[in-house]
C-alpha positions as CSV (number, residue, x, y, z in Angstrom):
1,M,1.6,10.9,12.9
2,T,1.9,14.0,14.8
3,H,1.7,13.4,18.6
4,G,0.6,16.9,19.7
5,Y,3.9,17.5,21.6
6,T,5.4,21.1,21.6
7,T,8.8,22.4,22.0
8,G,9.3,24.9,24.8
9,T,7.0,26.1,27.7
10,G,5.7,29.1,26.2
11,M,6.7,31.0,29.4
12,N,8.5,34.3,29.6
13,P,11.8,34.3,31.3
14,E,12.5,35.9,34.7
15,P,14.0,39.5,34.6
16,A,17.6,39.8,35.3
17,G,18.7,40.3,38.9
18,T,18.1,38.0,41.9
19,Y,15.1,38.1,44.5
20,G,15.4,40.7,46.9
21,T,18.1,43.0,45.4
22,P,17.4,46.3,43.5
23,Y,16.3,45.7,40.1
24,T,18.9,47.4,37.6
25,V,18.2,48.1,33.9
26,P,19.7,45.5,32.0
27,Q,22.0,46.2,29.1
28,Q,20.2,46.1,25.8
29,R,20.2,42.8,24.2
30,T,20.1,42.0,20.8
31,T,17.1,40.1,19.7
32,E,17.7,36.8,18.7
33,P,15.9,35.5,15.6
34,A,12.9,33.5,16.1
35,P,13.7,29.6,15.7
36,E,12.7,28.1,12.2
37,P,9.6,26.0,12.3
38,A,10.2,22.4,12.3
39,P,9.8,20.8,8.9
40,A,6.7,19.0,8.4
41,P,7.3,15.3,8.2
42,A,7.5,13.4,5.0
43,P,4.4,12.0,3.8
44,K,4.5,8.1,4.2
45,K,5.3,6.1,1.1
46,P,2.7,4.4,-0.3
47,G,2.8,0.6,0.3
48,R,0.8,-2.3,1.0
49,D,-2.4,-2.1,3.4
50,R,-1.8,-4.7,6.2
51,Y,-5.3,-4.6,7.4
52,L,-6.0,-6.1,3.8
53,D,-3.0,-8.3,3.9
54,L,-4.3,-9.9,7.2
55,L,-7.9,-10.3,5.9
56,R,-6.3,-12.3,2.9
57,S,-4.1,-14.5,5.2
58,I,-7.2,-15.2,7.3
59,A,-9.1,-16.0,4.2
60,L,-6.5,-18.6,3.2
61,V,-6.5,-20.4,6.5
62,R,-10.3,-20.6,6.4
63,V,-10.3,-22.2,3.2
64,V,-7.6,-24.9,4.1
65,V,-9.6,-25.3,7.5
66,Y,-12.9,-25.6,5.5
67,H,-11.7,-28.3,3.2
68,L,-10.0,-30.4,5.7
69,F,-13.0,-30.5,8.3
70,G,-15.8,-29.6,5.9
71,W,-17.5,-27.4,8.7
72,A,-20.3,-25.6,6.7
73,W,-20.7,-23.0,9.5
74,L,-17.4,-21.7,8.4
75,T,-18.9,-20.2,5.1
76,V,-21.2,-18.3,7.4
77,L,-18.5,-17.5,9.9
78,F,-16.2,-15.9,7.4
79,P,-16.8,-16.0,3.5
80,S,-13.5,-16.2,2.5
81,M,-13.8,-16.3,-1.5
82,G,-16.0,-13.1,-1.3
83,V,-13.2,-11.5,0.8
84,M,-10.6,-12.6,-1.6
85,F,-12.4,-11.2,-4.7
86,A,-13.0,-8.0,-2.8
87,L,-9.3,-7.7,-2.1
88,A,-8.4,-8.6,-5.5
89,G,-10.8,-5.9,-7.0
90,S,-9.6,-3.2,-4.9
91,L,-5.7,-3.9,-5.9
92,M,-7.0,-4.1,-9.5
93,A,-8.6,-0.7,-9.2
94,R,-5.3,0.6,-8.0
95,S,-3.5,-1.1,-10.9
96,L,-5.7,0.4,-13.5
97,K,-4.2,3.9,-13.3
98,R,-2.0,2.4,-15.6
99,P,-2.9,1.5,-19.2
100,A,-5.5,-1.5,-18.9
101,A,-3.7,-3.6,-21.6
102,G,-0.5,-3.5,-19.8
103,V,-2.3,-4.3,-16.1
104,I,-4.5,-7.3,-17.7
105,R,-0.9,-8.7,-19.1
106,S,0.8,-8.3,-15.7
107,R,-2.0,-10.0,-13.9
108,V,-2.3,-13.0,-16.2
109,R,1.5,-13.5,-16.2
110,R,1.5,-13.5,-12.6
111,L,-1.2,-16.3,-12.5
112,L,-0.1,-18.5,-15.0
113,P,3.4,-20.0,-14.3
114,P,2.3,-21.3,-10.8
115,L,-0.5,-22.7,-12.5
116,W,1.5,-24.5,-15.1
117,V,3.6,-26.0,-12.4
118,F,0.5,-27.4,-10.7
119,S,-1.1,-28.5,-13.9
120,A,2.0,-30.6,-14.9
121,V,2.2,-32.3,-11.6
122,V,-1.5,-33.2,-11.5
123,L,-1.8,-34.2,-15.1
124,A,1.2,-36.6,-14.8
125,M,-0.4,-38.4,-11.6
126,M,-3.7,-38.6,-13.7
127,F,-2.0,-40.0,-16.7
128,A,-0.1,-42.4,-14.6
129,N,-3.1,-43.7,-13.0
130,G,-4.5,-44.7,-16.4
131,W,-6.6,-41.5,-17.3
132,N,-7.2,-41.0,-21.0
133,P,-9.1,-37.8,-21.5
134,S,-10.2,-38.7,-25.2
135,E,-11.9,-42.2,-23.8
136,D,-13.3,-40.3,-20.3
137,P,-17.2,-40.6,-20.6
138,D,-17.5,-37.1,-19.4
139,H,-14.8,-35.4,-21.4
140,G,-14.5,-37.7,-24.5
141,G,-13.1,-37.5,-28.0
142,T,-11.6,-34.5,-29.8
143,W,-13.3,-32.1,-27.2
144,G,-11.7,-33.5,-24.0
145,L,-8.3,-32.9,-25.6
146,I,-9.2,-29.4,-26.5
147,E,-10.3,-28.9,-22.9
148,L,-7.1,-29.6,-21.7
149,F,-6.1,-26.2,-22.7
150,N,-7.7,-25.1,-19.7
151,Y,-4.8,-26.3,-17.4
152,I,-2.7,-23.9,-19.5
153,V,-5.1,-20.9,-19.6
154,P,-8.1,-21.3,-17.2
155,I,-10.5,-19.6,-19.6
156,G,-12.9,-22.5,-18.7
157,A,-13.4,-25.8,-16.6
158,P,-10.4,-28.2,-17.0
159,P,-11.4,-31.8,-17.7
160,Y,-10.5,-34.4,-14.6
161,P,-11.7,-37.9,-14.0
162,W,-14.4,-38.2,-11.1
163,Q,-12.9,-41.7,-10.1
164,I,-9.4,-42.7,-10.8
165,G,-7.0,-45.3,-9.1
166,S,-8.7,-47.2,-6.4
167,K,-10.0,-46.5,-2.6
168,S,-7.1,-48.7,-1.4
169,G,-4.4,-46.5,-3.2
170,L,-2.3,-43.9,-1.8
171,L,-4.9,-41.4,-2.3
172,E,-8.8,-42.0,-2.5
173,D,-10.2,-42.6,-5.9
174,T,-11.8,-39.0,-5.8
175,W,-8.5,-37.2,-5.5
176,A,-8.3,-35.8,-8.9
177,V,-11.9,-34.1,-8.2
178,Q,-10.6,-32.5,-5.2
179,A,-7.3,-31.2,-6.5
180,A,-8.4,-29.9,-9.7
181,G,-11.6,-28.5,-8.4
182,V,-10.1,-25.3,-6.9
183,L,-9.3,-24.3,-10.2
184,W,-12.9,-22.9,-10.6
185,Y,-11.3,-19.7,-8.5
186,L,-8.8,-19.1,-11.2
187,R,-11.1,-19.1,-13.9
188,A,-13.3,-16.6,-12.1
189,Y,-10.4,-14.4,-11.2
190,L,-9.1,-14.3,-14.7
191,W,-12.5,-13.4,-16.2
192,F,-12.7,-10.4,-13.5
193,V,-9.4,-9.3,-14.6
194,I,-10.3,-9.1,-18.1
195,A,-13.7,-7.5,-17.3
196,S,-12.3,-5.0,-15.1
197,P,-11.5,-1.9,-17.3
198,L,-15.2,-2.1,-18.3
199,L,-16.5,-2.8,-14.9
200,L,-14.4,0.1,-13.4
201,W,-15.6,2.4,-16.2
202,L,-19.3,1.3,-15.3
203,F,-18.8,1.7,-11.8
204,R,-17.4,5.3,-12.1
205,K,-20.3,6.3,-14.4
206,A,-23.0,4.7,-12.3
207,P,-21.9,3.4,-9.0
208,W,-24.8,1.9,-7.6
209,P,-26.4,0.2,-10.4
210,T,-22.9,-1.5,-11.1
211,L,-22.6,-2.4,-7.6
212,L,-25.9,-4.1,-7.1
213,A,-26.3,-5.6,-10.6
214,P,-24.5,-8.8,-9.8
215,L,-26.8,-9.5,-6.7
216,G,-29.7,-9.1,-9.3
217,L,-28.2,-11.4,-11.7
218,T,-27.7,-14.1,-9.1
219,A,-31.3,-13.7,-8.3
220,I,-32.1,-14.9,-11.8
221,V,-29.3,-17.3,-12.5
222,G,-28.6,-18.6,-9.1
223,T,-32.2,-19.5,-8.1
224,G,-33.1,-21.6,-11.0
225,L,-35.5,-18.8,-12.5
226,V,-33.1,-18.9,-15.5
227,T,-30.8,-22.2,-15.9
228,I,-27.8,-22.0,-18.1
229,P,-26.5,-25.8,-18.3
230,G,-23.0,-26.9,-18.1
231,E,-19.9,-25.1,-17.2
232,T,-21.1,-21.9,-18.9
233,G,-23.7,-21.9,-16.4
234,N,-21.2,-22.4,-13.5
235,A,-19.0,-19.7,-14.8
236,V,-21.8,-17.0,-15.1
237,S,-23.1,-18.1,-11.6
238,D,-19.4,-17.5,-10.2
239,F,-19.3,-14.2,-11.9
240,A,-22.7,-13.2,-10.4
241,V,-22.3,-14.5,-7.0
242,Y,-18.8,-12.6,-6.4
243,G,-19.2,-9.9,-8.9
244,G,-20.6,-7.7,-6.3
245,C,-17.6,-8.4,-3.9
246,W,-15.0,-7.5,-6.7
247,V,-17.0,-4.3,-7.4
248,L,-17.0,-3.5,-3.6
249,G,-13.2,-3.5,-3.9
250,F,-13.5,-0.7,-6.7
251,A,-15.8,1.0,-4.0
252,H,-13.2,0.8,-1.3
253,H,-10.3,1.9,-3.5
254,D,-12.2,5.0,-4.7
255,G,-13.5,5.7,-1.3
256,L,-17.0,5.4,-2.0
257,L,-17.6,3.3,1.1
258,K,-16.2,6.3,3.4
259,Q,-18.5,8.8,2.0
260,I,-21.5,6.8,3.6
261,P,-22.2,7.2,7.2
262,R,-21.2,4.1,8.9
263,Y,-24.3,3.4,10.6
264,V,-26.1,3.7,7.2
265,S,-23.6,1.2,5.5
266,V,-23.5,-1.3,8.2
267,S,-27.3,-1.2,8.8
268,C,-28.0,-1.9,5.1
269,A,-25.1,-4.4,4.9
270,S,-26.9,-6.3,8.1
271,L,-30.2,-6.2,6.3
272,I,-28.9,-7.7,3.1
273,M,-26.9,-10.6,5.3
274,A,-30.3,-11.1,7.1
275,F,-31.9,-11.6,3.9
276,G,-29.0,-14.2,2.9
277,L,-29.5,-16.3,6.1
278,W,-33.4,-16.5,5.6
279,W,-32.9,-17.4,2.1
280,A,-30.4,-20.1,3.2
281,S,-32.8,-21.4,5.8
282,N,-35.4,-22.3,3.2
283,H,-33.0,-23.5,0.5
284,L,-30.7,-25.7,2.5
285,G,-28.4,-28.0,0.3
286,P,-26.9,-31.3,1.0
287,D,-24.5,-30.1,3.5
288,G,-27.0,-27.9,5.4
289,W,-25.7,-24.3,5.9
290,D,-23.0,-24.6,3.5
291,L,-23.3,-21.1,1.5
292,N,-21.5,-22.8,-1.4
293,D,-24.4,-24.7,-2.2
294,I,-26.8,-21.6,-2.0
295,P,-25.6,-19.1,-4.6
296,L,-28.1,-16.3,-3.6
297,A,-27.2,-16.6,0.0
298,Q,-23.6,-16.8,-0.7
299,A,-23.7,-13.6,-2.9
300,T,-25.9,-11.6,-0.2
301,W,-24.2,-12.9,2.9
302,S,-20.6,-12.1,1.3
303,F,-21.5,-8.9,-0.1
304,G,-22.7,-7.6,3.3
305,F,-20.0,-9.2,5.2
306,V,-17.3,-7.4,2.8
307,V,-19.1,-4.1,3.3
308,I,-18.6,-4.4,6.9
309,L,-15.0,-5.3,6.8
310,L,-14.2,-2.5,4.2
311,Q,-16.1,0.2,6.1
312,Y,-14.1,-0.7,9.3
313,S,-10.9,-0.9,7.3
314,P,-8.3,0.9,9.3
315,S,-5.6,1.0,6.5
316,W,-2.9,0.1,8.4
317,Q,0.8,0.1,7.1
318,E,2.0,-2.0,10.1
319,L,0.1,-4.7,12.1
320,P,-0.5,-3.1,15.4
321,G,-0.2,-4.6,19.0
322,R,-0.4,-8.2,19.2
323,L,-0.9,-8.6,15.7
324,A,2.6,-7.8,15.0
325,K,3.9,-11.0,16.1
326,W,2.0,-12.6,12.9
327,D,3.8,-10.0,10.6
328,K,6.2,-12.6,8.8
329,L,3.5,-15.2,8.4
330,V,1.1,-12.7,7.0
331,T,3.7,-11.4,4.8
332,L,4.7,-15.1,3.7
333,S,1.0,-16.0,2.9
334,N,0.4,-13.0,0.6
335,N,3.7,-13.5,-1.1
336,R,2.7,-17.1,-1.8
337,A,-1.2,-16.9,-2.2
338,V,-1.4,-18.7,-5.2
339,T,0.8,-21.4,-4.3
340,I,-1.0,-22.0,-1.2
341,Y,-4.3,-22.0,-2.6
342,L,-3.4,-24.1,-5.6
343,W,-1.6,-26.8,-3.4
344,H,-3.5,-27.1,-0.3
345,N,-6.3,-29.6,-1.2
346,L,-3.8,-32.0,-2.9
347,L,-1.5,-31.6,0.3
348,I,-4.6,-32.3,2.6
349,M,-5.0,-35.8,0.8
350,A,-1.3,-36.2,1.0
351,T,-1.5,-36.3,5.0
352,V,-3.7,-39.5,4.8
353,P,-0.9,-42.1,3.7
354,I,1.6,-40.3,6.0
355,I,-0.3,-40.6,9.0
356,D,-1.3,-44.3,8.0
357,L,2.3,-45.3,8.4
358,A,1.9,-44.8,12.1
359,Y,-0.6,-47.8,12.4
360,E,2.6,-49.8,11.4
361,L,4.5,-48.7,14.3
362,P,5.2,-51.5,17.1
363,F,3.5,-49.4,19.8
364,M,0.3,-49.1,17.8
365,Q,-0.5,-52.7,17.8
366,S,-3.0,-52.5,20.7
367,E,-6.6,-51.6,20.0
368,R,-6.5,-48.7,22.6
369,A,-3.7,-47.2,20.5
370,V,-5.6,-47.6,17.2
371,A,-8.8,-46.2,18.6
372,A,-6.7,-43.0,19.9
373,L,-5.2,-42.5,16.4
374,D,-8.7,-43.0,14.8
375,G,-10.2,-40.3,17.2
376,A,-7.5,-37.8,16.5
377,Y,-7.0,-38.5,12.8
378,T,-8.4,-35.3,11.6
379,I,-6.4,-33.5,14.1
380,W,-3.4,-34.9,13.1
381,M,-4.2,-34.0,9.4
382,F,-4.6,-30.5,10.5
383,A,-1.1,-30.5,12.3
384,L,0.5,-32.0,9.2
385,V,-0.8,-29.8,6.3
386,W,1.0,-26.9,7.5
387,P,4.3,-28.2,7.5
388,L,3.6,-29.7,4.0
389,I,2.4,-26.4,2.8
390,G,5.7,-25.1,4.1
391,L,7.8,-27.6,2.0
392,M,5.7,-26.7,-1.1
393,V,6.1,-22.9,-0.7
394,L,9.9,-23.8,-0.5
395,A,9.7,-26.1,-3.6
396,V,7.8,-24.2,-6.1
397,G,6.8,-21.0,-4.3
398,W,9.6,-19.1,-5.9
399,V,7.7,-19.6,-9.3
400,E,5.3,-16.8,-8.0
401,D,8.4,-14.2,-8.1
402,I,9.7,-15.4,-11.5
403,A,5.9,-14.8,-12.9
404,A,6.3,-11.2,-11.2
405,K,9.6,-10.8,-12.5
406,R,11.1,-10.6,-9.4
407,K,14.2,-12.3,-7.9
408,P,13.5,-15.9,-6.7
409,R,12.9,-16.0,-2.9
410,L,12.7,-19.4,-1.1
411,W,10.9,-18.0,2.2
412,P,9.6,-14.1,1.5
413,N,8.3,-13.5,5.0
414,G,9.5,-9.8,5.1
415,A,12.6,-10.8,7.3
416,K,15.2,-9.0,5.1
417,T,17.8,-6.5,6.6
418,D,17.4,-3.8,3.8
419,R,13.8,-3.6,4.5
420,P,12.5,0.0,6.2
421,R,12.1,-0.5,9.9
422,T,10.4,1.6,12.6
423,S,11.6,2.2,15.9
424,T,9.6,-0.7,17.1
425,G,11.4,-2.9,14.6
426,S,8.3,-4.3,13.0
427,H,8.3,-4.4,9.2
428,R,6.5,-2.1,6.8
429,G,4.1,-3.9,4.5
């Protein structure tokens, strides 16, 4: 960045001679050639947008906190899934400068190996607990076995038992639902990736209809006006609810949002968000203001929220100011986003048997000590899940590198001696 400093003062030098002495004509001096202008600074190399990386990290943390504490208001405070789909859409638009088939193949390749590791562990745990998909009342017969393919390629909903084991076991009897339930995101992501070449072409031909069409579709399939049964309906609903955010990623990449005066886009986004809250207030689900249970409210609130976030996007190449101290964690979470998302629910549940061991300690035999641990149980879960996530990143996170055809790294937080640094020593993204 040019700071506006200039070289030299721009003042003429004093004539030869000293003050108070007769002026003498100086000898003729040769004219010095004018200094060559300083070369223009080299353009910055394109790199990751650290603002978008920061948003993705915040979204991941919010997802973990939401699944741990279950606070419905978090879906209003920060609609993580809409943000994550918008960021993925922006990166997809940038990648589609290359041939579409190769881009889709690359995206799918990066997604599947981490899924396979997760699926192998979860399925082994289910089978070890006695689950037989061919005899499952919800996924019985040959079709139940065919549906297992979704653990390999998430084109549909994978089967899992709604109850398995016992409540007195190491994990509660609904652990499989909580562990495998997160795979809906991978299914939606995969379909968005496959549809992106067509969606991007439509967006560039007719930006506004393409941008707003998912909200219209949500108003049809997400309000009960038209009901599509089964997992097909869930897939269509997910595509509609978050399709607007995905296409907003296109708009961010192509600069469409920057062409709109900020006060106009923010005002319109605020109106859409206000509608979402109004709709939610009249259609509260079993968990109150949890927008995950209210598709049209989720779609409109997420859409407006993402518009504002991307409208104010500063396009950082480095995290500024106090945010710089989080640079390594932001880099790590972005390099291991799939691993963190896939495993976090299972790791949250894994904190329970670990904390329960504390009740067996000698100093925990008093009612007062037991009551103290009971009152802080969720806080201990929150404190323990992050080191467990770190251990999982070390254990299987390197699969993401192999999937991306990179050299495997155990802890890719950007702390590399060969990474380019600025004068302040902070890493470029």
